[in-house]
N, C-alpha and C positions, 0 to 999 in steps of 0.2 A: 588597273586593278586598285581598289581602295586600300589604304594602309591598314595594317593589323592594329586594332585598338589596344591601348595600354591598359593593363590590369593593375589595380592598386589593392593590396591586401594588408590588414594589420598583422604585425608580427610580435610575438611575446618573447620575454627573457633577454632582450637586448639591453645592456647596461653601459657599453663603452664602444669606442671605435673598433676594437678588435672583434667585437660581436658583429658589428656592421659588415666587416670584411669577410668573416666566416659565413654569414648568411648570404652575402652576395656571391661568394664563390660556390656555395651549395646550389644556388639557382643557376649560375652560369654553366655548371656542369651538366645540367639537364638538357637533353636533346630537344630542340624545338623552342627553347626559351631564348629571347633576345632582349637587348636594351635594358639590362638589369640595373636598377639603382635602389639603394636601401637608405632610408632616412631615419637616423636615430631620434631626432627631435620629435617627430610625430609617430615614430615606431611603425613605419610602413615599408613595404617593398613594392616596387613598380617594375613591370616587365610586360612584354608582349609574348603571346604563345601562338605557335603554328596551328595547333588543334586542341581538342578537348583532352586528349591523352597527355599532352604536354602539361596542361594545367594540373591534372591529377598528380603527375610525377613531381611537379614543383612543390605541391603541398607535402608530399612524402619526403622530398629532399630536405625541406626546412625542418620537418619534424625530426628526421634522423640527425640533423646537424645540431639539434637542441634548441631551435628557435621556431617552435610550432606556430602556425597561423592561428590567430585568434578566431574563435567560432561564436556563432549565435545559435540559439535554439528557437525553432518555429513549431508551433502546434497547430495542426489543421483538423477541423471537424470534417469528417469524410462521409459522403453519401454514396450509395450504390454498391456497397460491399454486401454480398449475400452468403459468402462461405469462406472457408480457410484458404481456398485457392486464390481468392481475391486478395487476401492479405499478402501472400507470397508475391503475387504479380505487382501489386502496388509498391511493396517494399523494394522489389527489383528495379522498378521504373524510377523510383526516387533515388536509389543508390547509384543509378547510371548517370544522374545529373552531375556534371563537373562541379566540384566544390562541396559536394555533400560528403561529410565525414562519416555520419551514421544516421540511420533512420529506424524507426520503431513503429510498426503499424499494429493497432489493437482492434480486433474485431468486436470485443465485448463492449467497449465504449465508443467504437467507430471513430477513432482518432489516429493521427499520424504525428509522431514527434520527430523532427528533423534537425540535426546539428550540421551547420554548413559554414563555409568560409565566406564572409562578406567580401564583395569585390569580384568574386568568381561567379557566384550565383546570387539570386535575390528571391524574396518571397513570391514575387510575380512569376518568375520562372518555375519555381517549385509548384505553385498552384497550377500553372499550365501543364507541367509534367504529370501531375496527378490527374488532371482532367483528360489529358491525352491517353492516359492508361485506362480511362473509363470510369474514374472515381472522382467526381468534382469535390473540391475542398474549399473551406473558408477559414480564414485566420482566426485563431483564438488568442487574445492577448494574455500576457502572463497573469496567472491567478484567475483568469476568466474561465468559466465553465458554463456551457449551455444548460438550460433547465432540462436535464435528461428525462426526468420523470414526466414533465409536460410533453416533451417531444415524443417520447415513446407512447404516452397515453393517446396522443393524436394519431400516431402511426397505428396503434392497436385498434383505434376506432375505425380507421380507414380499412384495415384488414377485416375487421368484424363486419362492416357493411358489405364489403366484397364477398366475404365468406357466406353471409346470409343469402345474398342474391345467388351465388353459385350453388349453394345447397338447395335453394328453392327451385332452380332450373334443373339441377342434377337429379333430384329425387324422383320426378316422373320418369326420367330416362332410366334410372336404376330399376324402378318398379316395372316398367314396360319390358325391359330386357331380362334382368335377373329374376324378377318375380315370376316370369313365365317358366324359367328353368327350375325354380324352387317349388312352384305350385303348378302342376300340370293343368289343373282346371283353369287357372288364369291364362295359361298359354292358349288353351282351346277357346276361351272366351274372346281373347283378342283376335284370334283367327276368324271366329264367327261374326264378329262385329265390325271393327274398323279394318281388319286384315293386317297381316304381318308387314306387307310393303308400306302401308300407311303408317304403321307403328314405327318402322325404320325412318320414314320421312320426318315424323314428329321428333324422334330422337336426334336426327340430323339437325333440325332447326334449333332445338333447345341446346344441344351441345355446342353448336356454332355460336349461339348467343353467350354461352359460358366462356368460350375461348376468346371472343372478340370484346367481351365486356369485362367481367372480373378477372379473367385470365390473361388479358391483353398485356399486362406489365411483364409477365414471364417471357412472352414472345418478343417484345420490344427490347428489353434489357438482355435477355439471353441471346437474341439474334445479333445485337451489337457486339456482345462478347465473342460470339463465333466469328463475326467478320474481322475482329481484331486478332483472331487466332488465340484468344485467351478465354476459352469456355469456362463457365462457372455453374453454380447450382441452378440458376435460372435457365441456362442453356440445356441442362439435362431434363428439366421439367418441360421446356418448350419442345425438345426433340421427342420426348416420350409421349406427351399428350398429342403433339402434332402428328406423330406416326400413327397412333391409334385412330385419330380422326381421319387422316388421309386414307388409311387402309379401308376404313369403314365406308367412307364416301365413295371410293372406287367400287367396293362391293355392292353399294346401293345403286349407283348410277351407271357404272360401266362394268357389270359383273362378268362380261365375257373375257375381261383381262385376267381373271383369276381362275384357278382350277375349280371344278364343280364343288369339291368337298371343302373349299376354303372360302366360299361365298357367305361369310358371316360378318356381323358388325360388332364393333367394340366401342360404340359411342359412349356407353356408360363408363368405360374405363377412362376415357379422356375427360369426361365431365367430373367424375368422382375424384380423379387425380388432382385437378385444380381446386375443387372444393376442400378436400382434405389438407392439401398443402397450405391453402389460405387459412384453414383452421389452425394448423401448426404455427403459421406466421403470426396469427393473432395471439396465441398463447405465448409465443416467443417474445413478441414486442412487450406484452404485459410483464413478463418475467425480467426482461432486460431493463425495463423502467425501474425495477426494484433493486437492481444490482448496485446502483450508485446512490442509494438513499442516504447512506452515512455522510458522504461528502456534501450532498445537497442540504442536509441538516446543518452541517458546519457553515456552509455558505449562507444559509437562512438565519444564522445567529447574528450576523452583522446588521445593526440598526441602520436606517437610511438617513436619519437626522439626529441632531443633538441641540439641546438648549444651552446656548453659549452666552457668557456675560459680555455685554457691550456697554461699557460705562456703567450707568446705574440700572440698565435694563437687561432683560434676558430675551434673546432672540433665537428662533429656530433656524439652523443652517444645515446644509448637506454635509455628510461625513467627509466627502471629498475636499471640502473647503477648510477642514480643521488643520491646524498647524501646532507643532510642539509648543507648549507654554500657554495655549488657550485654556480658559477656565469654563467648564460646563457643569450642569447640574443633573443629577440622576435621582428621580423620585422612587419611593418604595414600589417594588414590582416591575420596574423597568429594566431593560437590558443596558449594561454599561456600553456607552456608545463606541469607545475606542480604548486602546491601552492608555492607562493614566495612573496617577497616584492620588491618594485621598488628601485633599487640602483641609477639609473640615467635615465634621459629622462622623458617624460610625454606624455600622450595621452588619448583618450577616449576608454574605454573597454566595450564591449557588454557582459553583464552578464545575459541576458534574459533567457538562458536555465537553469541557476542555480536558479535565483531568481524569474523568471516570469515577471520581470519589463523590458519594452521595451526600456527605455531611457538609452543610454550609460552613464557610470560613469567616470568622469575625474580622472586619476591616475597620481600622481607625486611622487618624492622620499619619501620613508618611507611608502607609502600606500601598503596595502595587495592586492595580486592578487590571484585569484582562478584558479587552473588548469582547462583547457577546455574552459574558456571564450575567447572571440575573441578580439585581439588587433585592435584598429581602425587606427588612422592616425599617430601615433607616433612610434618611435623606442625605445624600452625599454631594459635596462640592468637590470637583476633581480637576486636576491639571493634566492636560494631554502630554504624554511622554513619547509616543511613537505613532506614526501615521502610515497610510498606504500599505505597500508591500512589506514594510518593516514590522507591522503588528504581529502579535503572537498568532492570532487567528489566520492571517494571511500566510504566515510561515507554515502553520499546520496544514492548511489546505494545499499549499504547494508541495509539502513533503508527501502527503497522502496521494496527490496526483502523480508524483514521480514514482512512488511505490506501485501504484495501480498500473502504470504503464511499463513496469519492469518486465523484461524478458528473462525468465528463469532459465538456467542451464537445461532443465528438463524439456523446455520448449523447442530446443534446437532440432531434435529428431522429428517433432511434429511438423515444423516448418519445412523440412526437407521432403517429408512424405506428401504433405498436402499440396505443395506446388505442382506436383505431377499427378495428383489424384484424379482430377476430372478428365484429363486426357487419357489416363489409364482406363477409367470407367467407359469412356467412349470406345476405346479399342476393344475392351471386353464385350461390350454390347454388339459391336460389329462382328466379332468372332463368334459370339453366341448365335447370332442370326445365321451366319454362314454355316456353322456346324449343324444347326437344326435343319437348314435347307438341304444339306448334303446327306445327313444321316438320320434325321428325325422321321417318326411315323406320320401317317396321314391324320388330320390335314396338316401337311408340312408347313405351308405358308402361315397358317393361323398360329401354329405352335411357335414358329420362329418369331412372329410378331409379338406374341404374349411374352416370351422369354426376353427378347431384346428390350421391349418397353419396361419390363419389370426391373431389369438391370439398371437402366437409366434412372428410374424413379427411386429405387430403394437405396442407392448410394447416397451417403450423407456426409459431405465434407464439412457441413456447418457444425456438426457435433464435435468434430476434431478441432476445428478452429476456435470453438468457444470453451473447450475443456479447461485450458489453463488460464487464459486471461479473466474469465468470469469468476473463477474461484479466487484469483488474486484480488480482483476488485472488491468482492464481498468480504474476503478475509481481512484485507488491510483496512477496509472501511469499518468493519466490526472492531478491529484492534484500536482504531482511532477513538471509537466510542468508549473504549475501556481505558483511554489515556495512554495507549501504546502506539508510538509512531515509528514505522519502518522507514528510516531515511534512505536506506539502500534496499531496493526491491529484492535483490538476490539474498539478502539476509533472511528473508522469509524461508528460503530453502536451506540456507547454511545452518540456521538455528536448529532445524529439526535433526541435524546430525551431530550436535554438540554433545560431547561425553563428559566434559568438566566445566563447571562454572566457578570462576575465581572472583571473590569479592574483595574490594578495598574495605577497610574497617571503618575508619573515622568518617562520619557523614553519610556512609552507605549502610552499614549494618548498625551503626550507632547514631545517636542524635547529632554528633559532631560538636557538641558543647558540653563542658563539664557541669555536673550538678552535685550538690551535697547529698551523699547517699548514706552517711552514718555520722552521728554526733553523740558520742558517749561521754556523759558528764561524770566527773570524779565525785565520789561520795562527799556529801556536805555542801554541794553547790547547787544553785538554782539554774535550771536549763535556760529560761528566758533571759536571765541576767547574763549568763555566760555567752549565749548567742549574740546578745546585744553588744557586749564588749568586743567579741571577736569581729563582728560585722563592722564596728566602728573603725577598727584598725585596717581591715581588708578594703574598706571603702576608699582608702587612700592609695591602694595598689591597682595597677593596670593588668595584673596577671589574670588569665582566664580562671584559675582556681579561686582567686579572690572574688571575682564576679559571681561565681557559683555560690559562695558563702553569703554574700550580700543579697543575692536573689532569694536564697532560702529564708533569710531573716525577714525580708520584705513580704514573702509569701505567708509567713506565720504572723505577720503584723507586729513584729517586735520593733520597738523604737531604736533608732540607730543614733547614738550621741556623736558629738564631734570629737575626734581624737587629735592629739597634738604631738609634736616632736617625732614624726614618723621616720623610721630608719629601716633600710633594707640591707640585710646581711647576705652578701653574695654566696649562693650555694646552700644557704641554711634557712632563711625565712625573713620575717619582718617583725618590727616592734614599734609600739607607740604608747603615749600616755593617754589613758582614758580616765578623766577625772583625777583622782588621787592615786590610781593604780597604773603600774607599768604592765602592759599586756604583750607577751611574746607569742608569736605563732610561727612554728617551723618544724624542722625534722629533728630526729633524735640527737644529731650532732649539736644542734643549737641548744637543746635542753641540757646536754652534758656540759657544754662550755659554760652555761649559766649556773651549773651545779644544781639542777632541778631533777628530782627523783621521778622517773616515769615508769618504774618497775611494775606498778599495779596495772598499767595500761599496755605493757609490752606484749603480753600474750595475745590480747585481742588485736593489737596492731599487726602482729605477724600474720594472723589469720586473714585479716582484711587485705594485707599486701599480697598474700598468696592467691587471693581472688582477683588480683589485677587492679586493685584500687590504689590511688595515690593517698598515702597516709601521712599525717603530721599532727603535731601536738600544740596545745595552747596552755599558757601558764600565766598566772597573775601573781606578780611579785616573785616569791620563791616557791610557789606551789603549782603543780600541774592541775589544771582544771578541766581539761577535755581532750578526748581523742577525736580527731576529725578525719573523715575519709571522703574523698571526692573521686568520682569516676564519670566517664562518658557513658550515659545510660544506653542500653541496647534498645533499638526501635521496637515498638510493641509488635509490629507485624513480622519482624525478622525471623523469629522462631518458626512461625507457621510457614513462611515462605521457604526456609531451608528444608523443613520437613516435607513440604509439598514437592520440591525439586528432587529430594532423595527418593521419595515414593515413586517418582517417574523414572528411576534408574539413573539419575544424573549424579555424578560425584561432585562434592562441594569443597572448595578450598578457600582460604583467606590469606591475602597478602597485606602485610601491615609494616609500617615503620616503627611501631611501638615495640617495647621490650618483649622478651619471650614470655615472661609471666603474665603480662597483660593480655597478650595474644592468646595464650593457652586458656586463660580464664574465660575470655569471650567465646573461644571455640568450644569449651566444655559446656557453657551455658546454651549454645546454639547447636551442639552436636555436629560441629563441622569436622569433616574427615581429615583435612590436612591444613597445617598452619605454617606459613613462612613469615617469620617475624624479623624485626630489626633490618628491614629492607629500605635502602635509600631510594629516592625517586628514580634515579637513573638505573637502579638495579631491578626495577619491577618487570621489565621486559625479559631479562634473564630468568627471573623467578617464574614468570609465566611460561616460558619455553620449557622449563624443567618439569612442568605439570603435563605437558603434551607429548606428542609422539607422531609418527607418520600417519596413524589411523585414528588419532584422538584430537578432535576439534575442541578448541577452548573458547569459551565466552568470558569476557571480563566485565564486571559491573563496577563502575566508579562514578565519582562526581566532581573531583577537584581538578584544578588546573594542572597539577602534577600527574594526573591520570590520563591526560590527553595522549601522550605517546603510546602508552600501553593499550588504551582503547583503540587506537588506530592499528596497532600491531596484532591484536587478538583476531582470531577467525571471525568472531562477532563481538563488537564493542557495544555495551549497553550503558547509556548514560542516564543518571538520575536527573530528571528535568529541573529540579530545584538547584542543581549544581551550576558550575560556571559555563559561560557561553562557549569557551574553548573546548571543554569536555564534550558538550552537546554537539558541536560542529564536527568533531572527529569520530563520533560514534555512528554505528549502523542502526541502532535502535535507541529511541529516546522515550523515557517514562515520564510523561507530563505530570503525573500525580506526585512524583517524588517518593512513592512508597514501593516497597519490594514486592507487593502483590502483583505489580506490573510485570516483574520478571517471570513469574509463574504464568501470567496471562499471555505474555509474549511467546513462551514455549508452547503453551496450549494452542494458541492461534496458529503458530507455525506448524505444529504437528497435525492439527485438524485440517488446515488448508492443504498441506501436502498430501494428506490421505484423501481429501476430497478431489484433488487434481488427479491422483492415481485412479480413483474410482471412475472419474469422468473419462480418462484416457482409455482405461480398460473397456468401459462401455462403448466409447466411440469407435475404437479400433476393432474391438471384438464384434460389435454390431456389423460393421462393414465386412470384416473377414469371414464371418459366419453366414450372413444373409445374401451377400452378392453371389456366392456359389449356388445357394438355394434358388435365387432368382434366375440363374442361367438354366435351371432345369436339372441340376445334379441329382435330385431325388426322384426324377421321373422314371428312370429305368427300374428302380426298386419298388416305388410306391405308386407310380402312375400319376404323380401329383405335380402340377405346375402352379407357381405362385401367381395370383392374379395381380395385375397392375394396380387395382384399387387397394388391395391389401398392402402392396409395396408402398403406395403413397401414404397410407395410414402409419405404417411402421417408420417411414422416413420422418414424418412430421413429429411422431412421438420421440424420436431419437434426440433431436435438439431440445425439445421441451424437457426431457429427462435430465440432460446435462445442466440446463439452467436452473431447474427446480432443485436439483441436488446441490448446486453451488449456493443457492439461497438458504439452505439449511445452516450455513455458516453465520447467518445473522443472529443465531441464538448461541453461538460458541462463546465459551469463556465466562459464563455466569448470566446474571439477569439484569445487569446494568443497562 
């Protein structure tokens, strides 16, 4: 007997010899695991396993010991999935592979995302497992995405050609059979001319051509699924159309096998079933091709080449060959090749596809550029800053893909139902036939056939499988167009249940930088001269308030002279000599210590302080010359965003480290419901918890590095995209535009997507729950009505198309951008 091969797996969290010992003991305690060695240097564990079950237990044991096996993620593009039952079976097959930690199969974009432990399984084994389950897959590299629109356009064209051929063959069959029933004169005409037997033979030939031609795929794929004991939608179609054709063929060629009153044909049912379902597949493929348009647009933003400086020349090279530090040129109207910074030149750059904001942004030397955005009217020389998967566009595409592959909690019920749906339909069809044969009126066999075939055909697991993932794909894609990225897919559902939104103040509701908001000049002094003297002193200070004063002077074009003998008085202010004058700038205490009378300015100063502004005074020599107020201005869109959230029934709060007066002033201006001020960074989580409750989900919106813990702690963390990388990485939702309009857009997309999913699920489940009983003949005793297989086929085809077109309505959600 050959020796059991040794397995090597990467292990995380090991930092010392003690960790090695604990990891080794955890493995040794697993039954069926032998020859355990753990290596700290390369962070691996080596062992042999008696069977697949032992391998799975080994992974679990390491995880429980605190040293989980490192995993990798593989994405497969899957073919052959026709309904929700396929999703469940493939998911089950992949999860049965030893070493697979999690798998996620998506019918909408026909992919499977698998997280697995290297060393226990491999991409080759996972591809083989997928193929063995009946769904061949090919590997998609990270960030890679097939051209879904082109693929689906090709698929739609194939279905269209097959449908046209099927319709052309089925139409004469339908006219010959159903035309005679609807128009008695036509029935008599057929009898007098070619004869009804010849008519049946013509129908047999044409229907057989439909089934072996355009309908062949249903029988091949459906038959294979039946042989694997994993029936799918194609199996139902094959059984339904095949049963109608077989029964009719027997009635035509061997009529003695059937009772006299059951010697009728249903060739038109078999032909029309195939034609109508191909019509539905054509519409479905066209609609599916549109579900991923947002991400395809993002992928299409990336230019293929760049003009790079090489010595004194400029040469065109592939984007893949660019490296950080390379210098490239972008002419007016061209897309920025890759993430970079401006080295020279200036111009307006359209960043709307990345941020959702329509207004171009002025770029000058030192400013950051995002690959894929469009250069406007200037020629820019740029320095590459990030390449490959590190670029902003690549990260956005990756986040959107992850969100689109998310399995929301609402999907769990659907998965459980659809896994057994097709077998249940087969059982219902069999019971329907049996009940009709036992209790049905004459012609018993015909009635039993019509009811059984109708049950097989009208069932639609496709609609149930597409209901959730299609809406997620379109919704998250639309959100990305608006500059809203759902980093965690389940945030799409969580956000719809949020009752309270808490905002950080500085940099989120406000600009995050002080600016001069009031300059009141004492009587008898010139404004330009006073501002010039104040700016001269503040130019020597590094305080943010000082920079605000200097910036105001520069904006007004006031000359700023050189000050001398600069002095900073701790806790009070600053002073310096400007020409022959001593200029003091500081608070009331500084003025009092210098014996300067500020009584004329005190009343206005108190009012400004009450409004949350930082107030100080300026004096020249022994005279007060100005009252100065500086504040962090509220962002222009903050008021509208807060009002929009409140109009949607969401409570708004603000958490800030600023003083109570400043916080209350901002809250009054924005009409915020609740303010928690003077909160230290470590106290923000406690403050957030105070706003919530068992049934009150909270979202937190912030941008700074000190917001990262509270962003992670909130039910939904929303990071301003212009904030720090740490904040963005810990958030569930990222607003690329850096404006609060994105918060409203995120809530709207979440609400509309969840509503769309519920509509799809109600339709998909309601359709099957209501129409399958009708197909069985439930209405026959009361109304003498049986659903024809052709009508069942039309209804089934319409069901999937309805779900897809309903999801596509989300492409217009959240505005017109």
